C-alpha positions as CSV (number, residue, x, y, z in Angstrom):
1,M,-110.4,-124.8,97.8
2,D,-110.4,-124.3,94.0
3,L,-110.1,-127.0,91.4
4,V,-107.8,-126.2,88.4
5,T,-107.0,-128.2,85.3
6,I,-103.5,-128.9,84.0
7,G,-103.3,-127.8,80.4
8,S,-101.7,-129.6,77.4
9,K,-98.4,-127.9,78.2
10,N,-98.5,-128.9,81.9
11,Q,-99.5,-125.4,82.9
12,I,-102.0,-124.3,85.5
13,V,-103.9,-121.0,86.1
14,I,-103.9,-119.8,89.6
15,P,-107.5,-118.8,90.4
16,K,-108.3,-115.1,90.8
17,A,-109.4,-115.4,94.4
18,V,-106.0,-116.9,95.3
19,R,-104.1,-114.2,93.4
20,E,-106.0,-111.5,95.2
21,K,-105.2,-113.0,98.6
22,I,-101.5,-113.4,97.9
23,K,-100.3,-110.0,96.8
24,A,-96.9,-111.3,95.9
25,L,-98.3,-113.3,92.9
26,K,-97.8,-111.0,89.9
27,P,-97.1,-111.8,86.2
28,G,-93.5,-112.7,85.7
29,R,-93.0,-113.4,89.4
30,K,-91.1,-116.6,90.3
31,V,-92.7,-119.3,92.5
32,K,-91.2,-122.4,94.1
33,I,-93.1,-125.7,93.8
34,Y,-92.5,-128.5,96.3
35,S,-93.9,-132.0,96.1
36,L,-95.1,-132.8,99.6
37,N,-96.1,-136.4,98.8
38,H,-97.4,-138.4,95.8
39,N,-100.5,-136.2,95.4
40,T,-99.8,-132.9,97.2
41,L,-98.0,-129.8,95.8
42,I,-97.0,-126.6,97.7
43,I,-96.6,-123.5,95.6
44,K,-94.8,-120.7,97.4
45,A,-94.0,-117.2,96.2
46,D,-90.3,-116.6,95.9
47,T,-88.9,-114.1,98.4
48,Q,-88.2,-110.6,97.0
49,S,-84.8,-109.0,97.1
50,W,-84.5,-106.0,99.4
51,L,-84.4,-103.8,96.3
52,E,-87.6,-105.2,94.8
53,G,-89.4,-105.0,98.2
54,S,-88.5,-101.4,98.8
55,Y,-89.1,-100.1,95.3
56,G,-91.6,-97.3,95.4
57,S,-91.9,-97.3,99.2
58,M,-91.0,-93.6,99.5
59,K,-93.8,-92.3,97.2
60,R,-96.0,-91.6,100.2
61,A,-93.2,-90.0,102.1
62,W,-92.6,-87.4,99.3
63,S,-96.2,-87.0,98.3
64,K,-96.7,-83.7,100.0
65,E,-93.2,-82.2,99.2
66,D,-91.3,-81.4,96.1
67,P,-88.1,-83.5,96.4
68,L,-86.1,-81.2,94.1
69,N,-87.2,-78.1,96.0
70,T,-86.2,-79.8,99.3
71,L,-82.8,-80.7,97.9
72,E,-82.2,-77.2,96.7
73,E,-83.1,-75.7,100.1
74,S,-80.7,-78.1,101.8
75,R,-77.9,-77.1,99.4
76,N,-78.6,-73.4,100.0
77,Q,-78.2,-74.0,103.8
78,W,-74.6,-75.0,103.3
């Protein structure tokens, strides 16, 4: 467990070790904060939309092929 300090503007810095474990924590990402009781907070990464989650997922699928060449070959088969 890491100890963080609340700054003058009521901001906290999430420790690097925590950010590395939780891959969803990126700059600009929204998080939800819940008050569990009078001295416990829960910080949860907001769920991604389907579009955000799937962006870039096909890079590996097309890494060995030229997508424009494949498209042109498909068109020529018609």
